N, CA, C and O atoms as CSV, one atom per row, in Angstrom:
chain,resi,resn,atom,element,x,y,z
A,1,ASP,N,N,-101.849,78.370,-46.376
A,1,ASP,CA,C,-101.831,79.808,-46.132
A,1,ASP,C,C,-100.588,80.252,-45.371
A,1,ASP,O,O,-100.383,81.451,-45.181
A,2,GLY,N,N,-99.760,79.318,-44.934
A,2,GLY,CA,C,-98.534,79.666,-44.227
A,2,GLY,C,C,-98.702,79.881,-42.734
A,2,GLY,O,O,-97.715,80.096,-42.029
A,3,ILE,N,N,-99.920,79.828,-42.242
A,3,ILE,CA,C,-100.192,80.007,-40.819
A,3,ILE,C,C,-100.620,78.657,-40.246
A,3,ILE,O,O,-101.571,78.040,-40.725
A,4,VAL,N,N,-99.909,78.211,-39.220
A,4,VAL,CA,C,-100.230,76.934,-38.594
A,4,VAL,C,C,-101.275,77.174,-37.513
A,4,VAL,O,O,-101.092,78.014,-36.632
A,5,ASN,N,N,-102.376,76.424,-37.590
A,5,ASN,CA,C,-103.435,76.558,-36.599
A,5,ASN,C,C,-103.780,75.176,-36.037
A,5,ASN,O,O,-103.144,74.180,-36.382
A,6,GLU,N,N,-104.794,75.129,-35.171
A,6,GLU,CA,C,-105.181,73.872,-34.521
A,6,GLU,C,C,-105.567,72.797,-35.530
A,6,GLU,O,O,-105.244,71.625,-35.341
A,7,GLU,N,N,-106.249,73.182,-36.590
A,7,GLU,CA,C,-106.662,72.211,-37.599
A,7,GLU,C,C,-105.454,71.590,-38.293
A,7,GLU,O,O,-105.437,70.392,-38.577
A,8,ASP,N,N,-104.448,72.415,-38.563
A,8,ASP,CA,C,-103.225,71.906,-39.195
A,8,ASP,C,C,-102.542,70.878,-38.299
A,8,ASP,O,O,-102.104,69.828,-38.769
A,9,ILE,N,N,-102.456,71.184,-37.018
A,9,ILE,CA,C,-101.817,70.264,-36.070
A,9,ILE,C,C,-102.625,68.975,-35.966
A,9,ILE,O,O,-102.054,67.884,-35.988
A,10,ALA,N,N,-103.947,69.090,-35.852
A,10,ALA,CA,C,-104.805,67.907,-35.731
A,10,ALA,C,C,-104.716,67.018,-36.967
A,10,ALA,O,O,-104.900,65.805,-36.866
A,11,ALA,N,N,-104.440,67.595,-38.117
A,11,ALA,CA,C,-104.380,66.826,-39.360
A,11,ALA,C,C,-103.048,66.103,-39.566
A,11,ALA,O,O,-102.932,65.270,-40.464
A,12,LEU,N,N,-102.055,66.410,-38.755
A,12,LEU,CA,C,-100.747,65.759,-38.900
A,12,LEU,C,C,-100.838,64.272,-38.584
A,12,LEU,O,O,-101.506,63.861,-37.636
A,13,THR,N,N,-100.159,63.482,-39.390
A,13,THR,CA,C,-99.998,62.073,-39.036
A,13,THR,C,C,-98.847,61.982,-38.033
A,13,THR,O,O,-98.083,62.935,-37.877
A,14,LEU,N,N,-98.725,60.861,-37.367
A,14,LEU,CA,C,-97.622,60.658,-36.424
A,14,LEU,C,C,-96.287,60.804,-37.137
A,14,LEU,O,O,-95.363,61.417,-36.602
A,15,GLU,N,N,-96.179,60.259,-38.314
A,15,GLU,CA,C,-94.918,60.348,-39.069
A,15,GLU,C,C,-94.604,61.789,-39.463
A,15,GLU,O,O,-93.444,62.199,-39.421
A,16,GLN,N,N,-95.616,62.557,-39.844
A,16,GLN,CA,C,-95.397,63.971,-40.174
A,16,GLN,C,C,-94.951,64.751,-38.941
A,16,GLN,O,O,-94.058,65.593,-39.028
A,17,ALA,N,N,-95.569,64.474,-37.796
A,17,ALA,CA,C,-95.194,65.156,-36.554
A,17,ALA,C,C,-93.759,64.816,-36.179
A,17,ALA,O,O,-92.996,65.705,-35.800
A,18,LYS,N,N,-93.384,63.559,-36.277
A,18,LYS,CA,C,-91.998,63.152,-35.979
A,18,LYS,C,C,-91.018,63.886,-36.893
A,18,LYS,O,O,-89.975,64.361,-36.445
A,19,ALA,N,N,-91.362,63.972,-38.169
A,19,ALA,CA,C,-90.481,64.650,-39.131
A,19,ALA,C,C,-90.329,66.132,-38.792
A,19,ALA,O,O,-89.236,66.685,-38.908
A,20,LEU,N,N,-91.418,66.777,-38.375
A,20,LEU,CA,C,-91.349,68.197,-37.992
A,20,LEU,C,C,-90.471,68.399,-36.757
A,20,LEU,O,O,-89.629,69.297,-36.727
A,21,TYR,N,N,-90.670,67.567,-35.750
A,21,TYR,CA,C,-89.845,67.677,-34.543
A,21,TYR,C,C,-88.375,67.429,-34.877
A,21,TYR,O,O,-87.494,68.134,-34.387
A,22,GLN,N,N,-88.120,66.434,-35.704
A,22,GLN,CA,C,-86.739,66.125,-36.089
A,22,GLN,C,C,-86.111,67.308,-36.830
A,22,GLN,O,O,-84.960,67.669,-36.581
A,23,ARG,N,N,-86.871,67.896,-37.729
A,23,ARG,CA,C,-86.331,68.973,-38.552
A,23,ARG,C,C,-86.102,70.269,-37.775
A,23,ARG,O,O,-85.080,70.931,-37.958
A,24,TYR,N,N,-87.051,70.635,-36.906
A,24,TYR,CA,C,-87.010,71.957,-36.297
A,24,TYR,C,C,-86.502,71.996,-34.852
A,24,TYR,O,O,-86.117,73.062,-34.371
A,25,PHE,N,N,-86.492,70.873,-34.161
A,25,PHE,CA,C,-86.147,70.905,-32.743
A,25,PHE,C,C,-85.004,69.980,-32.330
A,25,PHE,O,O,-84.291,70.289,-31.375
A,26,TRP,N,N,-84.810,68.868,-33.012
A,26,TRP,CA,C,-83.822,67.885,-32.570
A,26,TRP,C,C,-82.456,68.225,-33.151
A,26,TRP,O,O,-82.266,68.217,-34.367
A,27,ARG,N,N,-81.506,68.522,-32.266
A,27,ARG,CA,C,-80.125,68.836,-32.665
A,27,ARG,C,C,-79.143,68.005,-31.854
A,27,ARG,O,O,-77.972,68.372,-31.754
A,28,PHE,N,N,-79.582,66.908,-31.279
A,28,PHE,CA,C,-78.835,66.300,-30.186
A,28,PHE,C,C,-78.358,64.879,-30.441
A,28,PHE,O,O,-78.083,64.142,-29.494
A,29,ASP,N,N,-78.256,64.483,-31.696
A,29,ASP,CA,C,-77.730,63.152,-31.992
A,29,ASP,C,C,-76.313,62.976,-31.457
A,29,ASP,O,O,-75.913,61.863,-31.117
A,30,HIS,N,N,-75.560,64.053,-31.381
A,30,HIS,CA,C,-74.169,63.976,-30.937
A,30,HIS,C,C,-74.015,63.964,-29.412
A,30,HIS,O,O,-72.913,63.742,-28.912
A,31,VAL,N,N,-75.089,64.198,-28.674
A,31,VAL,CA,C,-75.028,64.225,-27.208
A,31,VAL,C,C,-74.971,62.784,-26.705
A,31,VAL,O,O,-75.879,62.000,-26.982
A,32,PRO,N,N,-73.921,62.423,-25.972
A,32,PRO,CA,C,-73.718,61.022,-25.596
A,32,PRO,C,C,-74.639,60.507,-24.485
A,32,PRO,O,O,-74.634,59.309,-24.201
A,33,ASP,N,N,-75.407,61.360,-23.866
A,33,ASP,CA,C,-76.282,60.942,-22.772
A,33,ASP,C,C,-77.733,61.212,-23.173
A,33,ASP,O,O,-78.104,62.356,-23.434
A,34,GLN,N,N,-78.545,60.166,-23.222
A,34,GLN,CA,C,-79.928,60.318,-23.692
A,34,GLN,C,C,-80.760,61.193,-22.762
A,34,GLN,O,O,-81.612,61.948,-23.229
A,35,GLN,N,N,-80.526,61.104,-21.447
A,35,GLN,CA,C,-81.290,61.927,-20.508
A,35,GLN,C,C,-81.015,63.410,-20.746
A,35,GLN,O,O,-81.937,64.225,-20.720
A,36,VAL,N,N,-79.760,63.756,-20.975
A,36,VAL,CA,C,-79.403,65.146,-21.284
A,36,VAL,C,C,-80.010,65.548,-22.623
A,36,VAL,O,O,-80.579,66.633,-22.743
A,37,ALA,N,N,-79.895,64.688,-23.624
A,37,ALA,CA,C,-80.455,64.995,-24.948
A,37,ALA,C,C,-81.964,65.224,-24.854
A,37,ALA,O,O,-82.488,66.147,-25.477
A,38,ASN,N,N,-82.658,64.398,-24.087
A,38,ASN,CA,C,-84.104,64.556,-23.934
A,38,ASN,C,C,-84.457,65.880,-23.264
A,38,ASN,O,O,-85.411,66.547,-23.665
A,39,LYS,N,N,-83.688,66.262,-22.243
A,39,LYS,CA,C,-83.955,67.530,-21.550
A,39,LYS,C,C,-83.713,68.708,-22.494
A,39,LYS,O,O,-84.507,69.648,-22.531
A,40,LEU,N,N,-82.630,68.660,-23.249
A,40,LEU,CA,C,-82.340,69.723,-24.207
A,40,LEU,C,C,-83.466,69.840,-25.236
A,40,LEU,O,O,-83.893,70.942,-25.581
A,41,PHE,N,N,-83.934,68.703,-25.713
A,41,PHE,CA,C,-85.027,68.667,-26.691
A,41,PHE,C,C,-86.294,69.274,-26.102
A,41,PHE,O,O,-86.956,70.087,-26.746
A,42,GLU,N,N,-86.626,68.881,-24.888
A,42,GLU,CA,C,-87.830,69.406,-24.225
A,42,GLU,C,C,-87.757,70.926,-24.072
A,42,GLU,O,O,-88.756,71.616,-24.275
A,43,ILE,N,N,-86.595,71.446,-23.720
A,43,ILE,CA,C,-86.421,72.891,-23.583
A,43,ILE,C,C,-86.603,73.562,-24.948
A,43,ILE,O,O,-87.253,74.603,-25.048
A,44,CYS,N,N,-86.037,72.974,-25.984
A,44,CYS,CA,C,-86.169,73.541,-27.336
A,44,CYS,C,C,-87.618,73.628,-27.780
A,44,CYS,O,O,-88.036,74.623,-28.372
A,45,ILE,N,N,-88.376,72.593,-27.495
A,45,ILE,CA,C,-89.776,72.572,-27.912
A,45,ILE,C,C,-90.577,73.635,-27.184
A,45,ILE,O,O,-91.505,74.218,-27.746
A,46,ASN,N,N,-90.215,73.887,-25.928
A,46,ASN,CA,C,-91.029,74.730,-25.068
A,46,ASN,C,C,-90.780,76.221,-25.219
A,46,ASN,O,O,-91.604,77.016,-24.765
A,47,MET,N,N,-89.689,76.631,-25.832
A,47,MET,CA,C,-89.404,78.069,-25.909
A,47,MET,C,C,-88.772,78.458,-27.233
A,47,MET,O,O,-88.453,77.611,-28.068
A,48,ARG,N,N,-88.606,79.725,-27.399
A,48,ARG,CA,C,-87.994,80.245,-28.618
A,48,ARG,C,C,-86.561,79.730,-28.738
A,48,ARG,O,O,-85.908,79.466,-27.728
A,49,PRO,N,N,-86.068,79.584,-29.979
A,49,PRO,CA,C,-84.709,79.064,-30.171
A,49,PRO,C,C,-83.631,79.860,-29.427
A,49,PRO,O,O,-82.727,79.268,-28.838
A,50,GLN,N,N,-83.716,81.186,-29.447
A,50,GLN,CA,C,-82.708,81.983,-28.763
A,50,GLN,C,C,-82.752,81.743,-27.260
A,50,GLN,O,O,-81.704,81.624,-26.625
A,51,SER,N,N,-83.936,81.671,-26.688
A,51,SER,CA,C,-84.069,81.443,-25.246
A,51,SER,C,C,-83.525,80.081,-24.845
A,51,SER,O,O,-82.803,79.966,-23.854
A,52,SER,N,N,-83.871,79.044,-25.613
A,52,SER,CA,C,-83.391,77.710,-25.258
A,52,SER,C,C,-81.870,77.626,-25.395
A,52,SER,O,O,-81.206,77.001,-24.568
A,53,THR,N,N,-81.322,78.247,-26.426
A,53,THR,CA,C,-79.868,78.225,-26.606
A,53,THR,C,C,-79.171,78.973,-25.482
A,53,THR,O,O,-78.121,78.534,-25.013
A,54,LEU,N,N,-79.733,80.092,-25.039
A,54,LEU,CA,C,-79.150,80.813,-23.898
A,54,LEU,C,C,-79.130,79.938,-22.644
A,54,LEU,O,O,-78.158,79.960,-21.888
A,55,ILE,N,N,-80.187,79.179,-22.424
A,55,ILE,CA,C,-80.229,78.273,-21.275
A,55,ILE,C,C,-79.101,77.259,-21.374
A,55,ILE,O,O,-78.405,77.018,-20.387
A,56,PHE,N,N,-78.905,76.658,-22.544
A,56,PHE,CA,C,-77.821,75.695,-22.718
A,56,PHE,C,C,-76.477,76.348,-22.440
A,56,PHE,O,O,-75.645,75.803,-21.715
A,57,GLN,N,N,-76.275,77.526,-23.028
A,57,GLN,CA,C,-74.992,78.212,-22.900
A,57,GLN,C,C,-74.707,78.619,-21.456
A,57,GLN,O,O,-73.575,78.487,-20.992
A,58,ARG,N,N,-75.701,79.102,-20.754
A,58,ARG,CA,C,-75.509,79.490,-19.345
A,58,ARG,C,C,-75.231,78.273,-18.473
A,58,ARG,O,O,-74.423,78.344,-17.547
A,59,ALA,N,N,-75.890,77.164,-18.761
A,59,ALA,CA,C,-75.639,75.940,-17.990
A,59,ALA,C,C,-74.212,75.447,-18.215
A,59,ALA,O,O,-73.561,74.978,-17.282
A,60,VAL,N,N,-73.735,75.551,-19.430
A,60,VAL,CA,C,-72.362,75.158,-19.746
A,60,VAL,C,C,-71.374,76.096,-19.048
A,60,VAL,O,O,-70.371,75.643,-18.497
A,61,GLN,N,N,-71.651,77.381,-19.072
A,61,GLN,CA,C,-70.786,78.343,-18.380
A,61,GLN,C,C,-70.677,78.018,-16.891
A,61,GLN,O,O,-69.601,78.138,-16.305
A,62,TYR,N,N,-71.788,77.608,-16.280
A,62,TYR,CA,C,-71.789,77.257,-14.863
A,62,TYR,C,C,-70.773,76.164,-14.567
A,62,TYR,O,O,-70.204,76.123,-13.477
A,63,LEU,N,N,-70.542,75.277,-15.531
A,63,LEU,CA,C,-69.575,74.201,-15.354
A,63,LEU,C,C,-68.138,74.678,-15.525
A,63,LEU,O,O,-67.194,73.914,-15.320
A,64,GLY,N,N,-67.976,75.947,-15.902
A,64,GLY,CA,C,-66.633,76.492,-16.101
A,64,GLY,C,C,-66.126,76.340,-17.524
A,64,GLY,O,O,-64.954,76.592,-17.802
A,65,ILE,N,N,-66.998,75.933,-18.416
A,65,ILE,CA,C,-66.628,75.789,-19.825
A,65,ILE,C,C,-66.829,77.136,-20.497
A,65,ILE,O,O,-67.896,77.741,-20.395
A,66,SER,N,N,-65.804,77.595,-21.177
A,66,SER,CA,C,-65.833,78.923,-21.785
A,66,SER,C,C,-66.670,78.910,-23.067
A,66,SER,O,O,-66.360,78.211,-24.032
A,67,ILE,N,N,-67.724,79.694,-23.042
A,67,ILE,CA,C,-68.578,79.867,-24.219
A,67,ILE,C,C,-69.304,81.203,-24.075
A,67,ILE,O,O,-69.659,81.614,-22.970
A,68,LYS,N,N,-69.512,81.859,-25.184
A,68,LYS,CA,C,-70.256,83.116,-25.188
A,68,LYS,C,C,-71.747,82.804,-25.121
A,68,LYS,O,O,-72.257,82.033,-25.934
A,69,ALA,N,N,-72.444,83.394,-24.164
A,69,ALA,CA,C,-73.891,83.222,-24.046
A,69,ALA,C,C,-74.571,84.280,-24.914
A,69,ALA,O,O,-74.942,85.356,-24.443
A,70,ASP,N,N,-74.724,83.941,-26.196
A,70,ASP,CA,C,-75.286,84.896,-27.158
A,70,ASP,C,C,-76.628,84.437,-27.743
A,70,ASP,O,O,-77.247,85.159,-28.526
A,71,GLY,N,N,-77.069,83.241,-27.361
A,71,GLY,CA,C,-78.337,82.741,-27.864
A,71,GLY,C,C,-78.288,82.225,-29.286
A,71,GLY,O,O,-79.327,81.931,-29.877
A,72,VAL,N,N,-77.094,82.112,-29.840
A,72,VAL,CA,C,-76.929,81.631,-31.212
A,72,VAL,C,C,-76.418,80.192,-31.178
A,72,VAL,O,O,-75.366,79.913,-30.602
A,73,TRP,N,N,-77.173,79.280,-31.801
A,73,TRP,CA,C,-76.737,77.890,-31.873
A,73,TRP,C,C,-75.727,77.753,-32.999
A,73,TRP,O,O,-76.005,78.112,-34.143
A,74,GLY,N,N,-74.571,77.238,-32.673
A,74,GLY,CA,C,-73.540,77.027,-33.679
A,74,GLY,C,C,-72.573,75.956,-33.218
A,74,GLY,O,O,-72.831,75.237,-32.252
A,75,ALA,N,N,-71.469,75.861,-33.913
A,75,ALA,CA,C,-70.480,74.827,-33.627
A,75,ALA,C,C,-69.923,74.945,-32.208
A,75,ALA,O,O,-69.668,73.931,-31.557
A,76,ASN,N,N,-69.732,76.174,-31.724
A,76,ASN,CA,C,-69.186,76.349,-30.371
A,76,ASN,C,C,-70.160,75.824,-29.308
A,76,ASN,O,O,-69.742,75.206,-28.329
A,77,THR,N,N,-71.436,76.070,-29.504
A,77,THR,CA,C,-72.436,75.571,-28.545
A,77,THR,C,C,-72.485,74.043,-28.592
A,77,THR,O,O,-72.537,73.390,-27.550
A,78,ALA,N,N,-72.469,73.482,-29.784
A,78,ALA,CA,C,-72.490,72.022,-29.919
A,78,ALA,C,C,-71.259,71.398,-29.256
A,78,ALA,O,O,-71.374,70.382,-28.569
A,79,GLN,N,N,-70.094,71.995,-29.456
A,79,GLN,CA,C,-68.858,71.485,-28.830
A,79,GLN,C,C,-68.915,71.618,-27.310
A,79,GLN,O,O,-68.478,70.720,-26.591
A,80,ALA,N,N,-69.450,72.726,-26.825
A,80,ALA,CA,C,-69.559,72.933,-25.383
A,80,ALA,C,C,-70.494,71.903,-24.759
A,80,ALA,O,O,-70.257,71.445,-23.641
A,81,LEU,N,N,-71.563,71.533,-25.481
A,81,LEU,CA,C,-72.467,70.504,-24.971
A,81,LEU,C,C,-71.752,69.165,-24.845
A,81,LEU,O,O,-71.972,68.431,-23.882
A,82,LEU,N,N,-70.907,68.848,-25.800
A,82,LEU,CA,C,-70.119,67.617,-25.702
A,82,LEU,C,C,-69.194,67.659,-24.492
A,82,LEU,O,O,-69.066,66.670,-23.770
A,83,ALA,N,N,-68.556,68.789,-24.273
A,83,ALA,CA,C,-67.668,68.928,-23.119
A,83,ALA,C,C,-68.440,68.788,-21.811
A,83,ALA,O,O,-67.927,68.236,-20.838
A,84,ALA,N,N,-69.675,69.291,-21.791
A,84,ALA,CA,C,-70.493,69.221,-20.580
A,84,ALA,C,C,-70.920,67.794,-20.259
A,84,ALA,O,O,-71.341,67.505,-19.139
A,85,CYS,N,N,-70.814,66.913,-21.230
A,85,CYS,CA,C,-71.206,65.513,-21.041
A,85,CYS,C,C,-69.990,64.582,-20.988
A,85,CYS,O,O,-70.129,63.366,-21.117
A,86,ALA,N,N,-68.811,65.152,-20.800
A,86,ALA,CA,C,-67.574,64.368,-20.885
A,86,ALA,C,C,-67.446,63.318,-19.785
A,86,ALA,O,O,-66.860,62.260,-20.013
A,87,THR,N,N,-67.978,63.589,-18.610
A,87,THR,CA,C,-67.903,62.624,-17.514
A,87,THR,C,C,-69.270,62.511,-16.853
A,87,THR,O,O,-70.127,63.376,-17.034
A,88,ASN,N,N,-69.471,61.453,-16.095
A,88,ASN,CA,C,-70.742,61.290,-15.375
A,88,ASN,C,C,-70.977,62.442,-14.414
A,88,ASN,O,O,-72.101,62.927,-14.285
A,89,GLU,N,N,-69.918,62.885,-13.738
A,89,GLU,CA,C,-70.052,63.985,-12.783
A,89,GLU,C,C,-70.489,65.269,-13.494
A,89,GLU,O,O,-71.407,65.952,-13.039
A,90,LEU,N,N,-69.831,65.592,-14.608
A,90,LEU,CA,C,-70.212,66.791,-15.366
A,90,LEU,C,C,-71.636,66.678,-15.900
A,90,LEU,O,O,-72.396,67.644,-15.838
A,91,ARG,N,N,-72.004,65.513,-16.422
A,91,ARG,CA,C,-73.358,65.325,-16.949
A,91,ARG,C,C,-74.406,65.601,-15.876
A,91,ARG,O,O,-75.406,66.270,-16.134
A,92,GLY,N,N,-74.172,65.085,-14.675
A,92,GLY,CA,C,-75.120,65.306,-13.582
A,92,GLY,C,C,-75.245,66.770,-13.230
A,92,GLY,O,O,-76.350,67.278,-13.040
A,93,LYS,N,N,-74.104,67.459,-13.140
A,93,LYS,CA,C,-74.118,68.893,-12.833
A,93,LYS,C,C,-74.791,69.677,-13.960
A,93,LYS,O,O,-75.554,70.610,-13.709
A,94,PHE,N,N,-74.504,69.293,-15.192
A,94,PHE,CA,C,-75.076,69.978,-16.345
A,94,PHE,C,C,-76.598,69.822,-16.355
A,94,PHE,O,O,-77.317,70.795,-16.582
A,95,LEU,N,N,-77.081,68.632,-16.114
A,95,LEU,CA,C,-78.524,68.394,-16.088
A,95,LEU,C,C,-79.192,69.203,-14.985
A,95,LEU,O,O,-80.256,69.784,-15.201
A,96,SER,N,N,-78.586,69.244,-13.819
A,96,SER,CA,C,-79.131,70.054,-12.719
A,96,SER,C,C,-79.154,71.528,-13.082
A,96,SER,O,O,-80.129,72.228,-12.808
A,97,GLU,N,N,-78.083,71.994,-13.698
A,97,GLU,CA,C,-78.019,73.411,-14.063
A,97,GLU,C,C,-78.980,73.746,-15.195
A,97,GLU,O,O,-79.534,74.845,-15.219
A,98,LEU,N,N,-79.191,72.831,-16.127
A,98,LEU,CA,C,-80.202,73.057,-17.160
A,98,LEU,C,C,-81.557,73.297,-16.521
A,98,LEU,O,O,-82.283,74.212,-16.910
A,99,ARG,N,N,-81.897,72.472,-15.536
A,99,ARG,CA,C,-83.180,72.618,-14.849
A,99,ARG,C,C,-83.265,73.961,-14.127
A,99,ARG,O,O,-84.299,74.628,-14.167
A,100,ALA,N,N,-82.175,74.353,-13.468
A,100,ALA,CA,C,-82.157,75.622,-12.738
A,100,ALA,C,C,-82.288,76.804,-13.707
A,100,ALA,O,O,-83.035,77.746,-13.443
A,101,GLN,N,N,-81.570,76.750,-14.811
A,101,GLN,CA,C,-81.631,77.837,-15.789
A,101,GLN,C,C,-83.011,77.914,-16.449
A,101,GLN,O,O,-83.507,79.003,-16.738
A,102,GLN,N,N,-83.622,76.759,-16.684
A,102,GLN,CA,C,-84.975,76.739,-17.239
A,102,GLN,C,C,-85.955,77.383,-16.259
A,102,GLN,O,O,-86.809,78.174,-16.661
A,103,ALA,N,N,-85.831,77.045,-14.978
A,103,ALA,CA,C,-86.702,77.642,-13.953
A,103,ALA,C,C,-86.497,79.153,-13.891
A,103,ALA,O,O,-87.465,79.906,-13.781
A,104,MET,N,N,-85.252,79.600,-13.958
A,104,MET,CA,C,-84.969,81.041,-13.945
A,104,MET,C,C,-85.606,81.742,-15.146
A,104,MET,O,O,-86.120,82.854,-15.021
A,105,HIS,N,N,-85.570,81.100,-16.285
A,105,HIS,CA,C,-86.189,81.672,-17.486
A,105,HIS,C,C,-87.679,81.927,-17.240
A,105,HIS,O,O,-88.201,82.993,-17.567
A,106,TYR,N,N,-88.346,80.938,-16.663
A,106,TYR,CA,C,-89.777,81.089,-16.402
A,106,TYR,C,C,-90.040,82.185,-15.369
A,106,TYR,O,O,-90.993,82.952,-15.505
A,107,CYS,N,N,-89.213,82.257,-14.356
A,107,CYS,CA,C,-89.373,83.310,-13.339
A,107,CYS,C,C,-89.202,84.691,-13.964
A,107,CYS,O,O,-89.952,85.615,-13.650
A,108,ARG,N,N,-88.215,84.831,-14.848
A,108,ARG,CA,C,-88.014,86.117,-15.540
A,108,ARG,C,C,-89.234,86.475,-16.393
A,108,ARG,O,O,-89.628,87.639,-16.465
A,109,ARG,N,N,-89.821,85.477,-17.031
A,109,ARG,CA,C,-91.026,85.743,-17.841
A,109,ARG,C,C,-92.145,86.310,-16.998
A,109,ARG,O,O,-92.843,87.232,-17.419
A,110,VAL,N,N,-92.319,85.759,-15.803
A,110,VAL,CA,C,-93.392,86.231,-14.922
A,110,VAL,C,C,-93.071,87.635,-14.405
A,110,VAL,O,O,-93.968,88.470,-14.287
A,111,LEU,N,N,-91.814,87.897,-14.100
A,111,LEU,CA,C,-91.438,89.243,-13.661
A,111,LEU,C,C,-91.683,90.270,-14.760
A,111,LEU,O,O,-92.114,91.391,-14.489
A,112,GLU,N,N,-91.403,89.878,-16.007
A,112,GLU,CA,C,-91.600,90.782,-17.134
A,112,GLU,C,C,-93.081,90.940,-17.495
A,112,GLU,O,O,-93.504,91.993,-17.971
A,113,SER,N,N,-93.852,89.892,-17.263
A,113,SER,CA,C,-95.266,89.901,-17.636
A,113,SER,C,C,-96.056,89.165,-16.551
A,113,SER,O,O,-96.289,87.961,-16.664
A,114,PRO,N,N,-96.465,89.875,-15.510
A,114,PRO,CA,C,-97.125,89.228,-14.370
A,114,PRO,C,C,-98.328,88.362,-14.724
A,114,PRO,O,O,-98.642,87.429,-13.985
A,115,SER,N,N,-99.005,88.642,-15.825
A,115,SER,CA,C,-100.150,87.808,-16.201
A,115,SER,C,C,-99.731,86.367,-16.495
A,115,SER,O,O,-100.561,85.459,-16.466
A,116,GLN,N,N,-98.453,86.161,-16.777
A,116,GLN,CA,C,-97.941,84.815,-17.039
A,116,GLN,C,C,-97.815,83.989,-15.759
A,116,GLN,O,O,-97.552,82.788,-15.811
A,117,GLY,N,N,-98.003,84.640,-14.617
A,117,GLY,CA,C,-97.916,83.954,-13.332
A,117,GLY,C,C,-98.888,82.792,-13.204
A,117,GLY,O,O,-98.654,81.875,-12.417
A,118,ALA,N,N,-99.964,82.819,-13.959
A,118,ALA,CA,C,-100.934,81.725,-13.922
A,118,ALA,C,C,-100.312,80.403,-14.363
A,118,ALA,O,O,-100.831,79.336,-14.036
A,119,PHE,N,N,-99.207,80.465,-15.101
A,119,PHE,CA,C,-98.580,79.263,-15.647
A,119,PHE,C,C,-97.352,78.805,-14.876
A,119,PHE,O,O,-96.806,77.741,-15.167
A,120,ILE,N,N,-96.909,79.587,-13.900
A,120,ILE,CA,C,-95.601,79.356,-13.296
A,120,ILE,C,C,-95.466,77.982,-12.634
A,120,ILE,O,O,-94.422,77.342,-12.765
A,121,LEU,N,N,-96.474,77.526,-11.942
A,121,LEU,CA,C,-96.352,76.234,-11.265
A,121,LEU,C,C,-96.131,75.099,-12.273
A,121,LEU,O,O,-95.269,74.245,-12.063
A,122,GLY,N,N,-96.878,75.087,-13.325
A,122,GLY,CA,C,-96.683,74.071,-14.378
A,122,GLY,C,C,-95.321,74.188,-15.024
A,122,GLY,O,O,-94.663,73.179,-15.278
A,123,TRP,N,N,-94.888,75.414,-15.293
A,123,TRP,CA,C,-93.577,75.614,-15.882
A,123,TRP,C,C,-92.467,75.114,-14.972
A,123,TRP,O,O,-91.531,74.456,-15.424
A,124,LEU,N,N,-92.577,75.428,-13.699
A,124,LEU,CA,C,-91.548,74.978,-12.759
A,124,LEU,C,C,-91.542,73.458,-12.616
A,124,LEU,O,O,-90.482,72.847,-12.472
A,125,ARG,N,N,-92.704,72.862,-12.654
A,125,ARG,CA,C,-92.757,71.385,-12.644
A,125,ARG,C,C,-92.042,70.827,-13.862
A,125,ARG,O,O,-91.307,69.846,-13.756
A,126,ARG,N,N,-92.253,71.447,-15.017
A,126,ARG,CA,C,-91.578,71.017,-16.235
A,126,ARG,C,C,-90.066,71.182,-16.086
A,126,ARG,O,O,-89.299,70.309,-16.492
A,127,ALA,N,N,-89.648,72.294,-15.510
A,127,ALA,CA,C,-88.219,72.560,-15.376
A,127,ALA,C,C,-87.512,71.513,-14.530
A,127,ALA,O,O,-86.397,71.102,-14.853
A,128,VAL,N,N,-88.146,71.086,-13.463
A,128,VAL,CA,C,-87.462,70.147,-12.551
A,128,VAL,C,C,-87.623,68.688,-12.987
A,128,VAL,O,O,-87.016,67.794,-12.396
A,129,SER,N,N,-88.441,68.444,-14.020
A,129,SER,CA,C,-88.642,67.054,-14.452
A,129,SER,C,C,-87.474,66.557,-15.289
A,129,SER,O,O,-87.478,65.409,-15.735
C-alpha cells in the first residue's frame, strides 16, 4: 500500500533491514574515521535528511571550512566531511561539534513544540553518545 507501518517493520529480515539502511541512510564509506562515520549515520537515522545535513554542514563550518549550510547533501558536503577528518585534531573537534549541533537541534525542536520536551533527556543522551 506504500505506507510503512509496524507490521511492515516487524516482517523485515535482518538482511532486508541492512539493505534499507544502506540504501537510505548510509553515505559514509568515504569517511576515513569509523567513529565519525557512525555518528553521522546515527544522526541521519534519527532525523529528516535536511536536518541531519544541516547539522553536518554547521559542524564543518565551526571548523572554519567554507561550506553553505543549505541542508542539501551533495558533492560539496561530502568533500567538506573529508576535510573535517583530515587530521586527528580536526576529527576530534568535528565529532564534538556534531554532538553539540545535534543537541542544539533537539533544543530548537522543544522550543518550537513544547510538547516534545518529554523526549529531551533521551535526545540529549543520544547527542552526547
